[in-house]
C-alpha positions in Angstrom: 77.6 136.0 -25.9 74.8 133.8 -24.5 77.1 131.4 -23.2 78.3 133.9 -20.4 75.0 136.0 -20.1 75.0 136.3 -16.4 78.6 137.4 -16.4 78.6 139.5 -19.7 77.1 142.6 -18.3 79.7 142.7 -15.6 82.4 141.9 -17.9 81.5 144.9 -20.2 81.2 147.3 -17.3 84.6 146.1 -16.2 86.0 147.3 -19.6 84.1 150.6 -19.5 85.0 151.5 -15.9 88.6 150.2 -15.5 91.2 153.0 -14.8 94.6 153.2 -13.5 95.1 154.2 -9.9 96.5 157.6 -10.2 99.7 158.6 -8.0 99.7 161.5 -5.6 96.0 161.4 -4.6 96.7 161.7 -1.0 95.4 159.8 2.0 95.1 156.8 0.0 92.0 158.2 -1.7 91.0 157.3 -5.1 91.1 160.2 -7.5 87.6 161.7 -8.1 85.9 160.2 -11.0 88.1 157.1 -11.5 86.8 153.8 -10.7 88.2 150.3 -11.4 86.9 146.6 -11.4 90.3 145.3 -12.7 90.4 142.1 -10.2 91.9 140.1 -13.1 94.8 142.5 -13.2 95.2 141.8 -17.0 98.0 144.2 -17.3 100.2 142.8 -14.6 102.0 140.3 -17.1 100.6 141.7 -20.6 100.8 139.7 -23.7 103.4 140.7 -26.1 102.4 138.2 -28.7 102.9 139.3 -32.2 102.7 137.3 -35.5 102.5 139.3 -38.7 101.6 137.5 -41.9 104.6 137.7 -44.3 102.4 137.4 -47.3 98.9 136.6 -48.4 97.9 132.9 -48.5 95.2 131.5 -51.2 94.1 127.8 -50.3 92.4 126.8 -53.7 89.7 124.1 -54.2 89.6 122.2 -50.7 86.9 120.9 -48.8 86.2 123.4 -46.0 84.7 122.7 -42.5 84.1 126.1 -41.1 83.3 125.2 -37.5 79.9 126.8 -37.9 78.1 123.6 -39.2 78.9 124.2 -42.9 80.7 122.0 -45.1 81.9 123.7 -48.4 83.2 121.6 -51.1 85.8 122.8 -53.7 86.0 126.0 -51.9 88.9 128.7 -51.9 90.2 130.4 -48.6 92.0 133.8 -48.7 94.2 134.8 -45.7 95.3 138.5 -45.6 96.9 140.6 -42.8 96.5 137.7 -40.4 92.8 137.6 -40.9 90.4 135.5 -42.8 89.7 137.7 -45.8 87.3 135.8 -48.0 85.8 132.4 -48.4 84.2 131.5 -51.9 85.0 130.0 -55.6 87.6 131.1 -57.8 89.1 133.7 -55.7 92.0 135.5 -57.4 95.5 135.2 -55.6 97.1 138.6 -54.5 100.5 139.4 -55.7 103.2 137.5 -54.2 100.6 135.1 -52.3 101.5 131.8 -51.2 99.1 129.5 -53.2 98.2 126.2 -51.7 96.6 123.6 -54.0 93.6 122.1 -52.0 92.3 119.5 -54.3 91.8 116.4 -52.2 92.5 118.2 -49.0 90.3 119.3 -46.0 90.5 122.6 -44.1 89.4 123.3 -40.7 90.0 126.0 -38.2 93.0 125.5 -35.9 92.3 123.0 -33.0 91.9 124.6 -29.6 92.6 122.6 -26.4 90.8 123.9 -23.4 92.7 121.7 -20.9 96.4 121.2 -21.2 99.5 121.2 -18.9 102.2 121.6 -21.4 105.0 123.7 -20.0 103.7 123.3 -16.5 104.4 119.5 -16.8 107.0 119.5 -19.7 109.4 116.8 -21.3 111.5 115.7 -19.9 109.3 114.6 -17.2 111.3 114.6 -14.2 110.6 115.8 -10.6 112.4 119.2 -10.9 110.1 120.4 -13.8 106.7 119.2 -12.4 105.2 122.7 -11.6 101.5 122.3 -12.2 100.2 121.5 -8.7 100.8 123.8 -5.8 99.7 121.3 -3.2 100.1 123.4 -0.1 96.6 124.4 0.9 93.1 123.6 -0.5 92.7 127.2 -1.9 95.8 128.4 -3.9 93.7 130.8 -6.1 96.7 133.2 -5.8 98.9 131.3 -8.1 98.9 131.6 -11.8 99.8 128.7 -14.1 101.7 131.0 -16.6 104.4 131.6 -13.9 105.4 127.8 -14.2 105.3 127.6 -18.1 108.6 126.5 -19.5 108.5 127.8 -23.0 111.1 125.5 -24.2 108.8 122.5 -23.6 109.4 120.5 -26.9 105.9 119.2 -26.6 104.3 122.5 -27.9 105.8 121.8 -31.2 104.5 118.1 -31.3 101.0 119.7 -30.5 101.4 122.1 -33.3 102.2 119.3 -35.6 98.6 118.0 -34.7 96.9 121.0 -35.7 96.7 122.8 -32.3 96.8 126.5 -32.7 95.7 127.7 -29.2 95.6 126.0 -25.8 94.8 126.6 -22.4 97.4 125.9 -19.7 95.8 124.9 -16.2 97.1 124.3 -12.8 96.4 120.7 -11.6 93.5 119.3 -9.6 94.9 118.8 -6.2 93.1 121.7 -4.7 89.5 123.1 -4.4 90.8 126.2 -6.1 94.2 125.4 -8.0 94.9 129.0 -9.5 94.6 130.9 -12.6 95.1 129.1 -16.1 96.2 130.9 -19.2 95.5 130.9 -22.8 98.4 130.6 -25.3 98.9 130.8 -29.0 101.0 127.6 -30.0 104.0 129.7 -31.1 107.6 129.7 -30.2 108.5 132.5 -27.5 111.3 133.3 -25.1 108.7 134.2 -22.5 105.4 133.1 -21.7 104.0 136.7 -22.5 105.3 136.1 -26.1 102.8 133.3 -26.3 99.6 134.7 -24.4 96.6 135.0 -26.5 95.9 138.7 -26.5 92.9 139.8 -24.5 91.9 136.3 -23.6 90.2 136.2 -20.2 91.9 134.3 -17.4 90.5 131.1 -16.1 90.4 129.8 -12.5 90.7 126.2 -12.1 88.6 124.5 -9.6 88.4 120.7 -8.8 85.5 118.8 -7.0 85.3 115.2 -6.0 88.1 112.8 -5.1 91.2 114.6 -5.8 90.9 117.4 -3.1 89.6 115.2 -0.5 92.1 112.5 -1.1 95.2 114.9 -1.1 94.3 116.8 2.2 92.4 114.0 3.8 95.5 111.9 3.6 97.4 114.6 5.5 94.6 114.6 8.3 93.3 117.9 7.2 90.4 119.5 5.8 88.6 118.7 3.3 88.5 115.0 3.6 84.9 114.4 2.4 82.8 115.8 -0.5 80.9 117.8 2.0 84.2 119.1 3.3 84.9 120.1 -0.3 81.6 122.1 -0.6 82.0 123.8 2.8 85.5 124.9 1.6 84.1 126.4 -1.7 81.4 128.2 0.0 83.7 129.7 2.7 85.9 131.1 0.2 83.3 132.7 -2.0 81.7 134.3 1.3 85.2 135.6 1.9 85.6 136.8 -1.7 82.1 138.5 -1.7 83.1 140.5 1.3 86.6 141.4 -0.4 84.9 142.5 -3.8 82.3 144.8 -1.8 85.1 146.5 0.2 87.0 147.4 -3.0 84.0 148.4 -4.7 83.0 150.8 -1.9 86.6 152.1 -2.0 86.2 152.8 -5.8 82.9 154.2 -5.5 83.4 156.4 -2.2 87.2 156.8 -1.7 88.7 156.5 1.7 91.7 154.4 2.7 92.7 151.8 0.1 91.9 148.1 1.2 95.0 145.8 1.3 95.4 143.7 -1.6 94.9 139.8 -1.3 96.0 137.8 -4.3 93.8 134.9 -3.4 90.8 136.7 -3.0 91.6 139.1 -5.9 91.3 136.1 -8.2 88.0 134.9 -6.8 86.6 138.4 -6.9 87.6 138.3 -10.7 85.3 135.5 -11.0 82.3 137.3 -9.1 82.9 140.4 -11.3 82.8 138.3 -14.6 86.5 139.1 -15.5 87.7 135.4 -14.9 86.1 132.2 -16.3 85.7 129.1 -14.1 87.1 125.8 -15.4 85.9 123.1 -13.1 87.3 119.5 -12.9 84.4 117.5 -12.3 83.4 113.9 -13.1 80.2 112.9 -11.6 76.8 114.3 -12.6 75.3 115.2 -9.3 78.6 116.9 -8.3 78.3 119.1 -11.5 74.7 119.9 -10.4 76.0 120.9 -7.0 78.7 123.0 -8.4 76.0 124.9 -10.6 74.0 125.4 -7.5 77.0 127.0 -5.7 77.5 129.3 -8.7 73.9 130.1 -8.4 74.3 130.9 -4.8 77.1 133.4 -5.3 76.1 134.7 -8.7 78.8 133.6 -11.0 79.0 131.6 -14.1 80.9 128.1 -14.7 82.4 128.2 -18.0 83.1 124.5 -18.4 83.2 121.4 -16.5 86.4 119.5 -17.6 86.8 115.4 -17.8 83.0 115.5 -17.0 82.7 111.7 -17.5 79.1 111.7 -16.4 78.1 114.9 -18.3 75.4 112.9 -20.3 73.5 112.6 -17.1 73.1 116.4 -16.6 73.3 117.4 -20.2 69.9 119.3 -19.9 71.2 121.3 -17.0 74.4 122.2 -18.9 72.3 123.4 -21.7 69.8 125.4 -19.4 72.6 127.0 -17.7 74.8 127.6 -20.5 77.7 125.5 -19.2 80.2 123.7 -21.6 81.6 120.2 -21.0 85.2 119.2 -21.9 85.4 115.6 -22.1 87.6 112.7 -23.5 86.3 110.2 -26.2 86.8 107.1 -24.2 88.9 107.5 -21.2 87.3 106.1 -18.2 87.6 103.5 -15.3 90.9 104.6 -13.9 89.3 105.4 -10.6 85.8 105.2 -9.2 84.4 108.6 -10.3 85.4 108.0 -13.7 83.7 104.7 -13.9 80.3 105.3 -15.1 80.9 106.4 -18.5 79.6 106.0 -22.1 81.3 106.8 -25.4 78.4 108.6 -26.7 79.0 111.3 -23.8 80.2 114.0 -26.1 77.4 113.4 -28.5 74.7 113.3 -26.0 75.7 116.7 -24.6 75.9 118.1 -28.1 72.5 116.7 -29.0 71.0 118.2 -25.8 72.0 121.6 -27.1 74.9 122.2 -24.7 78.4 123.1 -25.7 80.6 119.9 -26.0 84.0 119.6 -26.8 87.0 117.4 -26.6 90.1 118.0 -24.5 93.4 116.3 -24.0 94.6 116.7 -20.4 97.7 114.8 -22.0 100.6 115.5 -23.8 100.2 112.6 -26.2 96.4 113.1 -26.6 96.9 116.8 -27.7 98.8 115.5 -30.8 95.8 113.7 -32.2 92.7 115.6 -30.9 91.2 115.1 -34.6 91.3 111.3 -33.9 89.6 111.6 -30.7 86.9 113.6 -32.2 86.4 111.0 -34.6 85.9 108.3 -32.1 83.4 110.5 -30.3 81.5 111.1 -33.6 81.5 107.4 -34.4 80.0 106.6 -31.0 77.4 109.3 -31.4 76.4 107.8 -34.8 76.2 104.2 -33.4 74.1 105.9 -30.6 71.6 106.9 -33.3 72.5 110.4 -33.7 73.2 112.1 -37.2 76.5 113.7 -36.6 78.6 114.7 -39.7 82.1 116.1 -39.9 80.8 119.5 -40.3 79.1 119.2 -37.0 81.8 117.4 -35.1 84.5 119.7 -36.1 83.1 122.5 -33.7 84.0 120.1 -30.8 87.6 120.8 -31.4 87.3 124.2 -32.5 84.4 126.7 -32.1 83.3 125.1 -28.8 86.4 125.3 -26.9 87.0 128.7 -28.0 83.4 129.7 -26.5 84.6 127.9 -23.2 87.8 130.2 -23.3 85.8 133.4 -24.2 87.7 133.7 -27.6 85.0 132.8 -30.1 84.6 136.3 -31.2 88.3 136.0 -32.7 89.0 132.5 -33.4 87.6 128.8 -33.6 85.6 129.3 -36.9 86.5 130.1 -40.4 84.6 133.5 -40.7 85.7 136.7 -42.5 87.5 138.9 -40.1 88.5 136.2 -37.5 92.2 135.2 -37.0 93.5 133.0 -39.7 94.2 130.0 -37.5 93.9 127.5 -40.1 94.9 123.7 -40.7 95.2 122.1 -44.1 94.8 118.4 -43.8 95.8 115.7 -46.3 92.2 114.5 -46.3 89.3 114.0 -44.1 90.5 115.1 -40.6 88.4 112.4 -38.9 90.4 109.6 -40.9 93.2 108.0 -39.0 95.1 108.3 -42.4 95.0 112.0 -42.5 97.7 114.3 -41.3 98.0 118.1 -40.7 100.0 119.2 -43.6 100.1 122.8 -43.0 99.1 124.9 -39.9 98.6 128.6 -40.0 98.4 131.0 -37.0 97.3 134.5 -37.7 97.9 133.7 -41.5 101.6 132.8 -40.9 102.8 129.3 -41.9 104.0 127.9 -38.6 104.2 124.4 -39.7 104.7 122.5 -42.9 105.0 118.7 -42.9 106.9 119.1 -46.3 109.5 121.7 -45.1 111.5 121.1 -42.1 112.5 124.8 -42.0 108.8 125.1 -40.9 108.9 122.5 -38.2 110.0 124.6 -35.1 112.1 123.0 -32.3 112.7 124.7 -29.0 116.2 125.5 -27.7 116.4 122.6 -25.4 115.4 120.2 -28.2 118.1 121.5 -30.5 121.0 120.7 -28.0 123.6 122.4 -26.2 126.1 124.6 -28.2 129.6 125.3 -27.3 131.1 128.8 -27.7 132.1 128.1 -31.5 128.4 127.2 -32.2 129.2 123.5 -32.7 126.7 121.0 -31.5 128.1 118.9 -28.4 
């Protein structure tokens, strides 16, 4: 995939070479012929997600936005075995299929939010549940956001009602290195592993600019300036480079097994191409600096988040294959968020870079289609010819690219996951609603059927021993 060209080769090598350390090898030596580059520890907390399509689904005669730049009018969409089976005219419904009459309705891929804190900052918003920021050191790359996710957060279901089928849960932005994020399917789960998107790469949350220097400068410690931020990044990457080489030497030559370091393990996972970088960054010149750091240490930044000044470096983003996750019109709430244009997303898109909407908000995630509509309209006012079939990728395919899952979801193409939203009308109209939401071909939300409007146990209330609601 071109977006991650520098890291792609290392990712493939990691998958080919990965092996489990064998017991009884003696003297701490690696068994001959076995090598591993699994810094990501993908199997430490494996996904147990499973949704099977109970019956085929045929959506008839809808306006389909594929996410790949196409608008198909009066078109049928067939979902079978959890996948998109066919797109075309006059498709025949399989036996026992759920048939959805699509006349007057629009169909899009499921919405993907690359920046969410649901579960880590759940509702009700009280101090004891605020688990997204480990503000104990500038570098907390050792923490994983999934270990804070409260799966009973009622906000997951509200996002589902807005058409969100996949979302990345990130740590907060207090630290230079905030820890790992996790990509989830928006389905009910007793454990976070039941929600984890199978095979999705981990993301490392980083933050530049005001937040880390303010948090730690106020404590009288480093960093307290932007130059202190950069020094902190570079020091950490130097240590991670040495750690990576130490383990690679062990895997290649054997000897005594090095001691594991959870913090450096995550950073080494970035250097080996197994973990993607998601970088909170507002100002244009700081994005340029972060891309220079990535160049120095030979890793790829997947996406800048918030990116209020992305329009200033849109050409650099396109040149270096870095995405930008932006808001439609949030600005001015602090100095580094002040120099904003509502055409930001459109300008980045028109420069040939990977542009997308994101929420960073439990409310915003419920109407990302409307946020895209605002950004599309701002782009049109700026003179760009941006149509719904173009803008839909800002909430579907492009965030899938940033999360490294665009080969599986994010667009309506044969063989991809059947993550699909049926809208009452044009999704970029304020009057339209998500009527039906399918995840892997299963109807997970139906606005007309309360039985298909999931609620968490917490939201349902407390039950006594007799099963009566108190």
